[in-house]
C-alpha positions as CSV (number, residue, x, y, z in Angstrom):
1,X,-99.0,-95.8,209.2
2,X,-97.5,-93.5,211.7
3,X,-94.5,-95.7,212.2
4,X,-93.9,-95.9,208.4
5,X,-94.1,-92.1,208.2
6,X,-91.6,-91.7,211.0
7,X,-89.2,-94.1,209.3
8,X,-89.4,-92.1,206.1
9,X,-88.4,-88.9,208.0
10,X,-85.7,-90.6,210.0
11,X,-83.9,-92.2,207.1
12,X,-82.5,-89.0,205.6
13,X,-81.5,-87.8,209.0
14,X,-79.5,-91.0,209.7
15,X,-77.8,-90.6,206.3
16,X,-77.0,-86.9,207.1
17,X,-75.5,-87.7,210.5
18,X,-73.5,-90.6,209.1
19,X,-72.1,-88.2,206.5
20,X,-71.1,-85.7,209.2
21,X,-69.3,-88.4,211.2
22,X,-67.2,-89.3,208.2
23,X,-66.2,-85.7,207.4
24,X,-63.7,-85.3,210.2
25,X,-61.9,-88.5,209.1
26,X,-61.5,-87.2,205.6
27,X,-60.3,-83.8,206.8
28,X,-57.9,-85.4,209.2
29,X,-56.2,-87.5,206.6
30,X,-52.6,-86.4,206.0
31,X,-51.7,-85.5,202.4
32,X,-48.3,-86.7,201.2
33,X,-45.7,-84.0,201.3
34,X,-45.0,-82.2,198.0
35,X,-41.5,-82.9,196.6
36,X,-39.1,-79.9,196.6
37,X,-39.8,-77.6,193.7
38,X,-37.0,-77.2,191.2
39,X,-37.0,-74.0,189.1
40,X,-35.4,-72.6,186.0
41,X,-33.0,-69.7,186.3
42,X,-35.6,-67.1,185.2
43,X,-38.3,-68.5,187.5
44,X,-35.9,-68.2,190.4
45,X,-34.8,-64.8,189.3
46,X,-38.4,-63.6,189.2
47,X,-38.9,-64.7,192.8
48,X,-35.8,-62.7,194.0
49,X,-36.2,-59.6,191.8
50,X,-39.0,-58.0,193.8
51,X,-37.0,-58.1,197.0
52,X,-33.9,-56.8,195.2
53,X,-36.0,-53.8,193.9
54,X,-37.2,-53.3,197.5
55,X,-33.5,-53.1,198.5
56,X,-32.6,-50.6,195.7
57,X,-34.9,-49.3,192.9
58,X,-32.1,-49.5,190.3
59,X,-31.0,-53.1,191.2
60,X,-29.5,-54.9,188.2
61,X,-28.3,-58.6,188.0
62,X,-24.6,-59.1,187.8
63,X,-24.8,-62.9,187.6
64,X,-27.3,-65.7,188.0
65,X,-25.9,-69.0,189.1
66,X,-27.4,-72.4,190.0
67,X,-26.4,-74.1,193.2
68,X,-26.0,-77.9,193.4
69,X,-28.2,-79.4,196.2
70,X,-27.4,-83.0,197.0
71,X,-30.8,-83.5,198.5
72,X,-32.8,-82.1,195.5
73,X,-32.3,-83.6,192.1
74,X,-31.7,-81.1,189.3
75,X,-33.5,-81.6,186.0
76,X,-32.2,-80.3,182.6
77,X,-32.0,-76.6,183.3
78,X,-33.8,-76.6,186.6
79,X,-32.2,-76.6,190.0
80,X,-33.3,-76.7,193.7
81,X,-31.3,-73.5,194.5
82,X,-30.2,-70.4,192.7
83,X,-28.1,-67.4,193.6
84,X,-28.3,-63.9,192.0
85,X,-25.9,-61.1,192.7
86,X,-27.6,-57.7,192.3
87,X,-25.8,-54.4,192.1
88,X,-27.0,-50.8,192.6
89,X,-25.0,-48.6,190.2
90,X,-26.2,-45.4,191.9
91,X,-25.2,-46.5,195.4
92,X,-22.1,-48.5,194.5
93,X,-23.4,-51.5,196.5
94,X,-24.0,-55.2,195.8
95,X,-26.3,-57.7,197.5
96,X,-26.6,-61.5,197.0
97,X,-30.0,-63.2,197.1
98,X,-30.7,-66.9,197.1
99,X,-33.7,-69.1,196.4
100,X,-33.7,-72.6,197.8
101,X,-36.4,-75.3,197.8
102,X,-35.2,-76.5,201.2
103,X,-33.1,-75.6,204.1
104,X,-29.5,-76.6,203.3
105,X,-25.9,-76.1,204.2
106,X,-24.0,-73.0,203.0
107,X,-26.5,-70.5,204.6
108,X,-29.3,-71.6,202.2
109,X,-32.8,-71.0,203.5
110,X,-36.1,-72.2,202.1
111,X,-37.5,-69.5,199.9
112,X,-35.8,-66.2,199.1
113,X,-33.1,-65.0,201.4
114,X,-30.9,-61.8,201.1
115,X,-27.4,-61.4,202.4
116,X,-25.8,-58.2,203.8
117,X,-25.0,-55.5,201.2
118,X,-21.4,-55.0,200.2
119,X,-19.4,-52.3,198.4
120,X,-19.4,-52.8,194.7
121,X,-16.9,-51.6,192.1
122,X,-17.3,-52.7,188.5
123,X,-14.7,-55.2,187.6
124,X,-14.7,-55.9,183.8
125,X,-15.1,-58.1,181.9
126,X,-18.2,-58.9,184.1
127,X,-20.8,-56.1,184.1
128,X,-24.4,-55.7,185.2
129,X,-27.2,-56.3,182.7
130,X,-30.8,-55.4,182.3
131,X,-33.6,-57.8,183.2
132,X,-35.1,-57.4,179.7
133,X,-32.0,-59.1,178.3
134,X,-33.0,-62.4,179.9
135,X,-35.1,-63.8,177.0
136,X,-33.8,-67.4,177.0
137,X,-34.2,-69.5,180.1
138,X,-31.8,-72.1,181.6
139,X,-33.8,-75.1,180.4
140,X,-33.7,-73.7,176.8
141,X,-30.0,-73.1,177.1
142,X,-29.5,-76.7,178.3
143,X,-31.4,-78.1,175.3
144,X,-29.2,-76.1,172.9
145,X,-26.0,-77.1,174.8
146,X,-26.9,-80.7,175.0
147,X,-27.6,-80.9,171.3
148,X,-23.9,-79.9,170.8
149,X,-22.6,-82.1,173.5
150,X,-23.9,-85.6,172.7
151,X,-20.5,-87.3,172.7
152,X,-19.5,-85.7,176.0
153,X,-22.7,-86.6,177.7
154,X,-22.6,-90.2,176.6
155,X,-19.0,-90.5,177.9
156,X,-19.9,-88.8,181.2
157,X,-23.3,-90.0,182.2
158,X,-24.8,-88.6,185.4
159,X,-22.3,-85.7,185.6
160,X,-23.8,-82.7,187.4
161,X,-24.6,-79.6,185.4
162,X,-24.6,-76.0,186.7
163,X,-25.6,-72.8,185.0
164,X,-24.1,-69.3,185.0
165,X,-25.6,-66.2,183.3
166,X,-23.4,-63.2,183.0
167,X,-22.6,-60.3,180.7
168,X,-19.0,-60.0,179.5
169,X,-17.0,-58.5,176.7
170,X,-16.5,-61.9,175.2
171,X,-20.0,-61.8,173.5
172,X,-22.3,-59.0,172.5
173,X,-25.3,-60.3,174.6
174,X,-25.7,-61.8,178.0
175,X,-24.9,-65.5,178.0
176,X,-25.8,-68.7,179.7
177,X,-22.8,-70.9,180.4
178,X,-23.9,-74.5,180.7
179,X,-21.2,-76.2,182.8
180,X,-20.6,-79.9,183.3
181,X,-19.0,-80.5,186.6
182,X,-19.2,-79.4,190.2
183,X,-17.8,-75.8,189.7
184,X,-16.6,-73.4,187.0
185,X,-13.0,-73.9,188.2
186,X,-13.0,-77.7,188.1
187,X,-15.1,-78.2,185.0
188,X,-13.4,-79.6,181.9
189,X,-16.3,-78.9,179.5
190,X,-18.9,-76.1,179.1
191,X,-21.0,-74.5,176.4
192,X,-22.0,-70.8,175.9
193,X,-25.5,-70.0,174.7
194,X,-26.8,-66.5,173.9
195,X,-29.2,-65.5,176.7
196,X,-31.1,-63.2,174.4
197,X,-31.3,-65.0,171.1
198,X,-30.8,-68.6,172.2
199,X,-28.1,-69.3,169.7
200,X,-25.2,-71.7,170.3
201,X,-22.0,-69.7,170.7
202,X,-19.0,-71.7,171.8
203,X,-17.7,-74.8,173.5
204,X,-15.0,-74.7,176.2
205,X,-12.8,-77.7,176.9
């Protein structure tokens, strides 16, 4: 009887110890690395804006621009890197911030990174705009632009798309320009979408 009683007490102890021996193995297992995070323009802007306000309390965006990363696949209004030029009207200064999902060429660092400030003089037609004007995000702008660009997309499959938000005298509101091509200068097709209302505005060939 004594031996049976001892076995009853030892069985849970053995199970407990075996469980402890397995715990370090589970803890030591390596999790697969998370893929680089692609963000919309407004998501990236919101990550940079606090640092810009720390630089200057009256910081306003002058332009929001996506950057093409060969190592990170963009996805319909989302990109692996973004750049925002902020200006301080009271100080007459400008400072460029970037967000990147990875370390990359072109002085792109993972996370948010700010460059040195520069002198700024307003050069119309491009002017600073208020954060409150950004009511339409880049993925929404892409959807609107793509609906108006079916023929072009079908004839140019896989062509890179970049995004530029700015305020000019061309339109009454801030706009997203959805650009098919590697840069504004080399693109042969782009679409303007109102960044406040989301309305389609104009195609550029």
